[in-house]
VEXMI-867435 format. One line per field, with one value per residue (C-alpha): x, y, z; chain; residue in one letter; residue number from 1. Coordinates in pm, 1 decimal, padded with zeros to 6 digits. Example, Ala and Ser with C-alpha at 12.3 -4.5 7.8 and 13.67 -1.06 7.14 Angstrom:
BEGIN
xx = 01230.0, 01367.0
yy = -00450.0, -00106.0
zz = 00780.0, 00714.0
c = A, A
r = A, S
k = 1, 2
This chain:
BEGIN
xx = 00006.7, 00137.4, 00072.8, 00010.0, 00303.1, 00318.9, 00194.2, 00418.8, 00546.9, 00549.2, 00900.9, 00955.0, 01127.6, 00812.8, 00604.2, 00836.0, 00859.2, 00480.7, 00420.4, 00715.6, 00536.8, 00208.9, 00358.5, 00518.5, 00179.6, -00003.5, 00238.3, 00241.8, -00128.7, -00116.3, 00130.1, -00083.7, -00381.4, -00204.8, -00043.8, -00398.3, -00567.5, -00301.0, -00183.4, -00504.0, -00847.5, -00816.1, -00780.3, -01007.7, -01306.4, -01643.2, -01927.8, -02249.1, -02578.1, -02898.2, -03246.5, -03391.1, -03762.6, -03870.4, -04251.7, -04415.7, -04074.6, -04143.7, -04109.0, -03793.5, -03595.9, -03687.2, -03377.8, -03121.8, -02815.7, -02697.5, -02350.9, -02280.4, -01914.8, -01830.3, -01530.4, -01259.9, -01015.5, -00757.4, -00470.3, -00142.8, -00301.5, -00472.6, -00252.6, -00327.7, -00287.3, -00549.7, -00794.6, -00741.2, -00795.0, -01098.7, -01268.9, -01146.6, -01311.6, -01661.1, -01688.1, -01727.7, -02043.9, -02210.8, -02385.8, -02655.7, -02559.1, -02278.8, -02348.8, -02073.1, -02170.7, -01885.8, -01548.1, -01363.5, -01014.4, -00842.3, -00663.7, -00585.4, -00699.7, -00681.8, -00328.6, -00510.7, -00771.4, -00551.3, -00452.1, -00814.7, -00909.4, -00620.6, -00696.2, -01100.4, -01031.7, -01046.9, -01411.9, -01601.9, -01870.0, -02245.4, -02542.8, -02751.1, -02427.9, -02229.1, -02382.3, -02233.9, -02255.0, -01969.2, -01861.9, -01691.8, -01347.3, -01395.4, -01429.7, -01071.2, -00977.1, -01166.6, -01484.2, -01570.3, -01335.9, -01597.1, -01291.0, -01169.7, -01513.8, -01566.8, -01250.9, -01329.0, -01678.9, -01558.8, -01302.0, -01558.1, -01810.6, -01530.3, -01498.4, -01839.0, -01957.4, -02249.9, -02232.6, -02563.1, -02544.7, -02892.0, -03025.8, -03268.6, -03244.8, -03421.2, -03250.1, -03486.6, -03763.5, -03608.2, -03572.7, -03231.7, -03194.5, -02834.6, -02793.5, -02462.1, -02258.9, -02413.0, -02114.7, -02038.4, -02354.3, -02477.4, -02736.6, -03037.7, -03304.2, -03645.7, -03603.6, -03419.6, -03702.1, -03968.7, -03879.5, -03987.4, -04296.2, -04436.1, -04612.9, -04288.8, -03962.3, -03733.3, -03356.0, -03160.1, -02763.9, -02620.5, -02306.8, -02357.2, -02624.1, -02731.6, -02881.7, -03166.9, -03277.3, -03318.5, -03647.9, -03782.3, -03796.9, -04202.9, -04294.7, -04003.5, -04052.7, -03774.0, -03418.7, -03119.7, -02801.6, -02524.3, -02150.2, -01934.7, -01919.6, -01666.8, -01877.9, -01644.1, -01346.7, -01270.8, -01492.5, -01498.3, -01725.0, -02054.9, -02011.3, -02076.4, -01768.1, -01655.2, -01612.8, -01828.8, -01816.8, -02193.3, -02450.9, -02688.6, -02459.7, -02718.3, -02598.4, -02296.7, -02353.1, -02606.6, -02956.5, -03188.5, -03542.3, -03678.0, -04002.4, -04241.9, -04161.0, -03772.1, -03495.3, -03143.2, -02804.5, -02476.9, -02195.6, -01874.1, -01653.8, -01389.7, -01101.1, -00991.7, -00873.9, -00638.8, -00493.7, -00652.7, -00993.4, -01049.9, -01392.1, -01527.5, -01398.1, -01401.9, -01725.5, -01891.5, -02284.3, -02455.2, -02833.3, -03083.2, -03395.8, -03751.8, -04114.6, -04233.2, -04618.3, -04804.8, -05135.1
yy = -00012.0, 00326.1, 00649.0, 01000.5, 01240.4, 01517.2, 01850.9, 02052.0, 02354.7, 02693.2, 02861.8, 03176.2, 03250.5, 03181.6, 03407.1, 03691.9, 03632.1, 03623.7, 03989.1, 04123.9, 04042.5, 04151.6, 04497.0, 04517.3, 04436.9, 04713.8, 04981.4, 04899.5, 04926.6, 05260.3, 05401.3, 05264.5, 05455.5, 05738.5, 05759.1, 05698.2, 05964.9, 06207.8, 06138.9, 05982.5, 06053.7, 06433.7, 06440.8, 06174.5, 06346.4, 06167.6, 06274.5, 06231.3, 06248.3, 06351.3, 06430.8, 06759.3, 06766.2, 07118.7, 07267.6, 07462.1, 07391.2, 07526.0, 07267.0, 07401.3, 07339.2, 06992.1, 06802.0, 07079.2, 07023.3, 07214.8, 07147.5, 07225.0, 07287.8, 07401.3, 07479.4, 07516.4, 07665.1, 07793.5, 07883.8, 07755.2, 07390.8, 07292.9, 07213.2, 07454.2, 07188.3, 06954.9, 07263.0, 07382.9, 07039.9, 06969.3, 07306.0, 07279.1, 06906.8, 07050.1, 07133.9, 06761.2, 06747.9, 06995.5, 07213.0, 07454.5, 07639.8, 07623.7, 07688.8, 07759.6, 07773.8, 07943.7, 07899.4, 08014.7, 08039.2, 08011.0, 08328.4, 08540.5, 08861.4, 08950.7, 08792.1, 08507.6, 08703.7, 08725.2, 08385.8, 08247.9, 08447.7, 08323.3, 07960.2, 08017.2, 08106.2, 07758.5, 07740.0, 07665.8, 07916.4, 07762.4, 07833.1, 08004.7, 08128.0, 08062.1, 08179.7, 08179.9, 08289.5, 08367.6, 08141.7, 08234.4, 08185.2, 08418.5, 08700.6, 08612.4, 08425.6, 08641.9, 08558.6, 08941.6, 09094.3, 09335.3, 09456.2, 09102.4, 08957.2, 09277.8, 09247.4, 08870.9, 08970.8, 09242.6, 09010.1, 08717.8, 08976.9, 09052.0, 08668.6, 08668.2, 08471.8, 08632.4, 08671.3, 08677.0, 08818.7, 08809.8, 08864.3, 08694.5, 08643.6, 08531.5, 08273.1, 08207.3, 08155.2, 07986.5, 08182.3, 08154.7, 08319.1, 08337.0, 08409.3, 08600.6, 08409.9, 08329.4, 08328.6, 08637.2, 08782.4, 08873.8, 08604.6, 08782.9, 08517.8, 08681.1, 08987.6, 08782.2, 08512.5, 08770.6, 08847.0, 08492.9, 08411.3, 08088.4, 07996.1, 08004.0, 07753.4, 07849.0, 07756.9, 07865.2, 07899.9, 07906.3, 07817.5, 07712.2, 07437.0, 07571.1, 07883.8, 07621.8, 07615.9, 08007.0, 08182.6, 08306.7, 07968.1, 07937.3, 08018.9, 07841.9, 07520.7, 07389.6, 07287.5, 07462.7, 07375.0, 07402.1, 07323.3, 07420.1, 07098.8, 06906.1, 06588.5, 06615.2, 06506.0, 06169.7, 05916.9, 05536.5, 05306.5, 05271.4, 05580.1, 05913.5, 06201.2, 06285.2, 06648.0, 06859.2, 07258.6, 07315.6, 07335.7, 07081.9, 06750.1, 06588.4, 06816.4, 06625.3, 06557.8, 06441.0, 06499.4, 06622.9, 06643.6, 06941.4, 07064.7, 07269.5, 07063.7, 07172.3, 06971.2, 07044.0, 06920.4, 06945.4, 06898.3, 06768.2, 07018.5, 07015.5, 07156.0, 07126.8, 07311.3, 07050.1, 06786.4, 06482.1, 06268.8, 05933.2, 05771.9, 06119.5, 06200.0, 06561.8, 06605.8, 06743.7, 06709.6, 06677.1, 06769.0, 06700.3, 06882.1, 06728.2, 06866.9, 06786.3, 06732.2, 06938.3, 06817.8
zz = 00003.3, -00093.9, 00039.9, -00134.7, -00209.6, 00032.2, -00109.5, -00275.0, -00107.4, -00270.9, -00259.6, -00131.7, -00433.1, -00673.0, -00461.1, -00487.2, -00870.1, -00879.9, -00705.0, -00923.5, -01231.4, -01095.8, -00960.2, -01334.6, -01485.5, -01306.6, -01335.3, -01715.3, -01720.8, -01521.9, -01760.9, -02066.3, -01940.4, -01849.2, -02218.5, -02361.6, -02142.3, -02247.6, -02607.1, -02776.0, -02624.8, -02603.8, -02984.8, -03086.8, -03194.2, -03142.0, -03388.9, -03208.2, -03450.8, -03297.9, -03443.2, -03339.1, -03344.3, -03320.8, -03317.3, -03620.3, -03803.8, -04182.9, -04442.1, -04590.2, -04251.2, -04223.3, -04298.8, -04251.3, -04053.6, -03735.8, -03619.0, -03271.5, -03102.6, -02768.7, -02535.7, -02791.8, -02525.0, -02781.1, -02586.1, -02429.4, -02365.3, -02706.3, -03012.1, -03292.3, -03530.1, -03374.8, -03346.2, -03697.2, -03825.2, -03652.5, -03748.8, -04114.9, -04079.5, -04013.9, -04354.8, -04467.7, -04262.4, -04502.6, -04217.0, -04281.6, -03942.4, -03710.9, -03335.6, -03087.8, -02745.0, -02557.1, -02418.8, -02728.9, -02554.0, -02211.1, -02138.3, -01828.1, -01974.7, -02345.1, -02443.5, -02656.5, -02843.8, -03164.2, -03133.1, -03119.3, -03390.6, -03626.1, -03545.0, -03582.8, -03962.0, -04030.3, -03959.3, -04268.8, -04408.5, -04405.2, -04568.9, -04311.3, -04098.5, -03784.6, -03442.7, -03102.3, -02750.5, -02489.3, -02208.9, -01892.9, -02016.4, -02291.4, -01979.7, -01871.2, -01550.2, -01360.9, -01577.4, -01535.4, -01786.0, -02017.8, -02213.1, -02287.1, -02405.2, -02597.4, -02793.8, -02867.7, -02974.5, -03204.6, -03352.8, -03413.7, -03553.9, -03812.8, -03898.3, -04007.1, -03676.3, -03530.9, -03173.5, -02953.6, -02618.2, -02496.3, -02837.9, -03087.7, -03442.7, -03732.3, -03959.3, -04244.9, -04014.3, -03735.8, -03408.7, -03256.0, -02913.5, -02739.3, -02388.0, -02235.6, -01988.2, -01643.7, -01430.3, -01544.2, -01416.4, -01780.1, -01852.0, -01902.2, -01959.6, -01918.3, -02118.3, -02440.1, -02433.3, -02416.9, -02752.3, -02885.4, -03084.8, -02916.6, -03220.5, -03406.0, -03428.6, -03151.0, -03040.5, -02758.5, -02716.9, -02386.6, -02248.6, -01885.1, -01865.3, -01489.8, -01683.4, -01774.4, -01409.2, -01380.8, -01384.5, -01736.5, -01936.7, -01868.3, -02235.2, -02385.8, -02595.1, -02797.8, -02754.7, -02550.4, -02670.6, -02397.0, -02329.1, -02017.5, -01847.3, -02070.3, -01989.5, -01671.8, -01919.1, -01711.0, -01589.9, -01514.3, -01735.4, -01566.9, -01341.0, -01390.2, -01376.3, -01030.6, -01093.8, -01327.6, -01294.9, -01257.7, -00930.8, -01089.7, -01083.2, -01324.7, -01615.5, -01741.4, -02130.6, -02366.0, -02371.3, -02098.4, -02101.3, -01892.7, -01776.5, -02025.7, -02327.6, -02313.2, -02432.4, -02325.6, -02503.4, -02321.7, -02584.6, -02414.2, -02573.4, -02853.7, -02658.3, -02275.5, -01984.6, -01888.1, -02139.1, -02014.2, -02110.3, -02029.1, -02162.2, -02253.2, -02610.2, -02749.1, -02938.5, -03264.1, -03256.2, -03567.7, -03537.7, -03830.4, -03801.0, -03827.6, -03743.1, -03422.2, -03429.7, -03160.9, -03008.0
c = A, A, A, A, A, A, A, A, A, A, A, A, A, A, A, A, A, A, A, A, A, A, A, A, A, A, A, A, A, A, A, A, A, A, A, A, A, A, A, A, A, A, A, A, A, A, A, A, A, A, A, A, A, A, A, A, A, A, A, A, A, A, A, A, A, A, A, A, A, A, A, A, A, A, A, A, A, A, A, A, A, A, A, A, A, A, A, A, A, A, A, A, A, A, A, A, A, A, A, A, A, A, A, A, A, A, A, A, A, A, A, A, A, A, A, A, A, A, A, A, A, A, A, A, A, A, A, A, A, A, A, A, A, A, A, A, A, A, A, A, A, A, A, A, A, A, A, A, A, A, A, A, A, A, A, A, A, A, A, A, A, A, A, A, A, A, A, A, A, A, A, A, A, A, A, A, A, A, A, A, A, A, A, A, A, A, A, A, A, A, A, A, A, A, A, A, A, A, A, A, A, A, A, A, A, A, A, A, A, A, A, A, A, A, A, A, A, A, A, A, A, A, A, A, A, A, A, A, A, A, A, A, A, A, A, A, A, A, A, A, A, A, A, A, A, A, A, A, A, A, A, A, A, A, A, A, A, A, A, A, A, A, A, A, A, A, A, A, A, A, A, A, A, A, A, A, A, A, A, A, A, A, A, A, A, A, A, A, A, A, A, A, A, A, A
r = M, T, S, D, P, P, P, A, V, E, K, P, Q, S, R, R, K, F, L, R, R, A, V, R, G, C, L, L, G, G, V, G, A, L, G, Y, A, Y, G, I, E, P, H, W, V, D, L, V, R, I, P, M, P, I, A, H, L, P, D, D, W, V, G, R, R, I, V, Q, I, S, D, I, H, I, G, E, S, V, A, D, S, Y, M, Q, Q, S, L, A, G, L, A, E, L, N, P, D, L, I, A, I, T, G, D, F, M, T, S, R, R, D, E, Q, V, D, H, A, L, E, V, L, Q, Y, L, P, P, T, L, L, G, R, F, A, V, L, G, N, H, D, Y, G, R, S, T, T, D, I, Q, T, A, G, R, L, T, N, G, L, T, D, L, N, I, Q, M, L, R, N, E, V, T, D, V, A, G, L, Q, L, A, G, L, D, E, L, L, S, R, R, C, L, I, K, P, T, L, R, Q, L, D, P, Q, R, P, M, L, A, L, C, H, N, P, D, A, A, D, Q, P, G, W, E, D, F, Q, G, W, I, L, A, G, H, T, H, G, G, Q, C, K, L, P, G, F, G, P, P, I, T, P, V, W, N, K, R, Y, T, A, G, T, F, Q, L, S, G, N, R, R, M, Y, I, N, R, G, L, G, Y, F, Y, R, V, R, F, N, C, R, P, E, V, T, L, F, T, L, E, R, E, E, T, V
k = 1, 2, 3, 4, 5, 6, 7, 8, 9, 10, 11, 12, 13, 14, 15, 16, 17, 18, 19, 20, 21, 22, 23, 24, 25, 26, 27, 28, 29, 30, 31, 32, 33, 34, 35, 36, 37, 38, 39, 40, 41, 42, 43, 44, 45, 46, 47, 48, 49, 50, 51, 52, 53, 54, 55, 56, 57, 58, 59, 60, 61, 62, 63, 64, 65, 66, 67, 68, 69, 70, 71, 72, 73, 74, 75, 76, 77, 78, 79, 80, 81, 82, 83, 84, 85, 86, 87, 88, 89, 90, 91, 92, 93, 94, 95, 96, 97, 98, 99, 100, 101, 102, 103, 104, 105, 106, 107, 108, 109, 110, 111, 112, 113, 114, 115, 116, 117, 118, 119, 120, 121, 122, 123, 124, 125, 126, 127, 128, 129, 130, 131, 132, 133, 134, 135, 136, 137, 138, 139, 140, 141, 142, 143, 144, 145, 146, 147, 148, 149, 150, 151, 152, 153, 154, 155, 156, 157, 158, 159, 160, 161, 162, 163, 164, 165, 166, 167, 168, 169, 170, 171, 172, 173, 174, 175, 176, 177, 178, 179, 180, 181, 182, 183, 184, 185, 186, 187, 188, 189, 190, 191, 192, 193, 194, 195, 196, 197, 198, 199, 200, 201, 202, 203, 204, 205, 206, 207, 208, 209, 210, 211, 212, 213, 214, 215, 216, 217, 218, 219, 220, 221, 222, 223, 224, 225, 226, 227, 228, 229, 230, 231, 232, 233, 234, 235, 236, 237, 238, 239, 240, 241, 242, 243, 244, 245, 246, 247, 248, 249, 250, 251, 252, 253, 254, 255, 256, 257, 258, 259, 260, 261, 262, 263, 264, 265, 266, 267, 268, 269, 270, 271, 272, 273, 274, 275, 276, 277, 278, 279, 280, 281, 282, 283, 284, 285, 286, 287, 288, 289, 290, 291, 292, 293, 294, 295
C-alpha cells in the first residue's frame, strides 16, 4: 500500500516572482492608461448624430443640419494643429448652420484673443450662418473682464460669426436666441426670451447648462444647446464623472428632458482646460431637424 506524496511547498522565490510580475503589470497598465488619456483621447473626436424635432418647423427646415461645437479653449494647452484640423473638418458634414456655445479661448486677460481669431479662420462657411455665445473663460480668468469679452466679440464679428449676447435673431424662419454668460452675471433670460413668438420655431444657445434652471423659461418650448461641462473629461465606465463645474450635478453631457416641453443638449467640448480625457471623448454634434407634431 503506497501513501500519497506530500503536497508541494511553494517556494518563497516563486511568490516573490509572482508579486514582481503583478506589480510590473499594474505599472505598465497605469502608464498605458495615462498615455491614452493624454496622448490619444483628447484628440479623438466623436461625431454624435442627434435628431432634433422642433414644433412649428417650416418645410424648408426639415432635414437641415446644425453642427454644434463648444469649449474650444484655444490657448496654451490645446494644440493649434488639432483645433485647425477639427474646425476645417466640419465642412465635410455639410452643415447649414454652425452653433458655438462658448469658451473660445483660455486666457488670463486678452492675450489669447488674436491667437483665437487666427485659429478660428479655419471654421468653414455655411449656407445659413455661424452663430455663437460667450462662455466664462471668454471673460478672462476673473470671468468678469468685460473688455476682453468685448474685444473677442468684435473680432469674431469681423470673422462673420454672429455673436448673440442676450439677443434673438431670425434665421430663415427659425428663431435663434443667444444668452450671455451666467457666471459673468450677464445672462438675461427673461428679457431675451420674451422676444420669442411661441407660435414659431425656436432654438436657444447658452454656455452654462445651469442657466436652464433659472427663471424665465416658462414660455420657451424647444431645444437649448449648452456646453461648459466638458462631460467631466474623465469618468470610469458605468459611473458618472467625479467632477463637473455645475451646480446641478445631473447636467453632465448629452440630452436632458426638462420641464415645459424643453430639451437641453450638453456638448462635451472640442477642446480642454487640462489635456486629459478618459472615457469622455471630445465632441462634434450633428443635429438633423425634423418637425415635432403638436397636439
